[in-house]
C-alpha positions in Angstrom: -121.4 -40.7 -3.8 -122.9 -43.7 -1.9 -122.8 -47.2 -3.4 -126.3 -48.6 -4.1 -127.0 -52.3 -3.3 -129.8 -54.4 -4.7 -131.9 -56.4 -2.4 -134.7 -58.9 -2.9 -138.2 -57.9 -1.7 -140.1 -60.3 0.5 -143.8 -61.1 0.4 -145.3 -60.7 3.9 -147.0 -63.9 5.0 -150.5 -63.8 6.3 -151.5 -60.4 5.0 -155.0 -60.0 3.7 -153.7 -57.6 1.0 -150.4 -58.6 -0.8 -147.7 -56.7 1.0 -144.0 -56.5 -0.1 -141.3 -55.9 2.5 -137.8 -54.4 1.9 -135.2 -57.1 1.7 -132.8 -54.9 3.7 -134.7 -53.4 6.6 -138.1 -55.3 6.3 -140.1 -52.1 6.1 -143.3 -52.1 4.0 -142.7 -51.1 0.4 -145.3 -48.5 -0.6 -147.2 -49.4 -3.7 -146.5 -45.9 -4.9 -142.8 -46.7 -5.0 -143.1 -50.0 -6.9 -142.3 -49.6 -10.6 -142.1 -51.7 -13.7 -138.5 -51.7 -15.0 -139.3 -52.0 -18.7 -136.2 -51.7 -20.7 -134.2 -50.9 -17.5 -135.7 -47.4 -17.5 -135.6 -46.9 -13.7 -132.6 -49.0 -12.7 -129.8 -50.7 -14.6 -130.6 -54.1 -13.3 -132.0 -57.4 -14.5 -135.4 -57.1 -12.8 -138.9 -56.6 -14.2 -140.3 -54.8 -11.1 -138.4 -52.8 -8.6 -139.4 -51.3 -5.2 -137.7 -48.4 -3.6 -137.7 -48.4 0.2 -138.7 -45.1 1.7 -137.7 -46.0 5.3 -135.4 -43.5 7.0 -131.7 -44.5 6.6 -132.5 -47.3 4.1 -133.5 -46.2 0.6 -132.7 -49.7 -0.7 -133.5 -50.8 -4.3 -135.5 -54.1 -4.2 -136.1 -56.5 -7.0 -139.7 -57.6 -6.5 -139.9 -60.3 -9.2 -139.5 -63.2 -6.8 -142.0 -61.8 -4.2 -144.6 -61.1 -6.9 -144.4 -64.7 -8.1 -146.0 -65.6 -4.8 -149.1 -63.4 -5.4 -152.1 -65.0 -7.2 -152.7 -61.9 -9.3 -149.6 -59.6 -9.4 -151.5 -57.1 -11.6 -154.0 -56.6 -8.8 -151.2 -55.3 -6.6 -150.7 -52.3 -8.9 -154.4 -51.5 -8.9 -154.6 -51.2 -5.1 -154.1 -47.7 -3.8 -151.4 -47.2 -1.1 
């Protein structure tokens, strides 16, 4: 079994559409793989929103709370299709 590490997602600067990047490999986190972590239902971590990296050989779990704090309307991010 592999050990899973938590990373902190990064808000891409200068993007017209709010874009989160993986804190491990800097790949774009797909909106379809960003989840609310209500009651720690997805991951056992102190994080309200998580993003799972889908890049080959990465698969990192990212806490998106800090990155979403830089978005004017974080709720809008969830309404945009990937």
